[in-house]
N, C-alpha and C positions, 0 to 999 in steps of 0.2 A: 705499703706490699703492693702487687700486681702477680691477679691468678689469674691462669689461659680458665676460660670456663667453656664450655661445649656441649652441654648441653642443661634442659633447663632441672637439672633435682641439684647441679651444680650451681646454680647462678642463684638457687635457696638458699643452696649452705654456708654460700661466699656472703650471701647478703646478715642472714641469721649469724651468722661466725664477725659480722661487723655492727652488729644492733651491739650486741653481749660484749664485745669489747668496749663500746663506746658508753656499756652501762646505763643502754637501756631496754626496756621489757618492751611488750609489744607493741602494748597502750598506751607506751612514752611515745613509739616509731609513732602509732598510728594518732592519737591526737598533733603531732607538729605534722602533718601530712592531712588529714581529715579523710581519719580513717576511720573502721573502728579495729576491734583491736583482732579479732575475729577475719578480718580481711589481713590484718597481714598475718596471722597464721595460717592461712587459708595460700597465700604468695611465697612463704617457705617452704612450704610441702610440696605445694604445686603451679610453682609461677606459669607453666605454660594457660595455666585459664585466667590468662590475667593480659595489661594491655600495655601501649609501652606507655602510654601518658604517666598510670598507676606507676611504669618502675622509674621512671624519667623523675617521678616527684617523692620515690623513696630514695634513689642517688643522689638526687638533694640534698632531704632531708641526713642524710646519713652521710653527706660531703664528699657524696666520691663521683665519676666520672666514670665515661664511660668510650673503650677506645676498638675502635675496628685497625686489626692491623692481618693487610697477608697474611697466609698464614704458610703459602708456599717459600716466603724465605725469615717469617720468627725465627727465629732464635726458641726452641726449645722451656716455656716457664713450669711451672710452679704447677702440680692439680690439687688443688687440695682434699677431693674422696679418694677413699684406699685404693679404685680403681679408675682411671678412665674410659665410658659407658662411649657407646653407639651417639655420635654427633644427631643433634638438632633434625 
């Protein structure tokens, strides 16, 4: 599944959904990347407070990858949030 993410909140929601889909708890994901459960919770609720290295550690642990695409030429994608919010 692909998601278009344009806000930090969307990023946290998508990663939380992927974690749950893989039946991982926050503690379980944290153990895979060497972080406490609280750090995973903070990332899911406010990912704007994290760093890029942590993001890539979480993506790797969830078997996800980051794809960048020129939004001017990309077709609209599914956005998992109820409303599209202001971009970063």
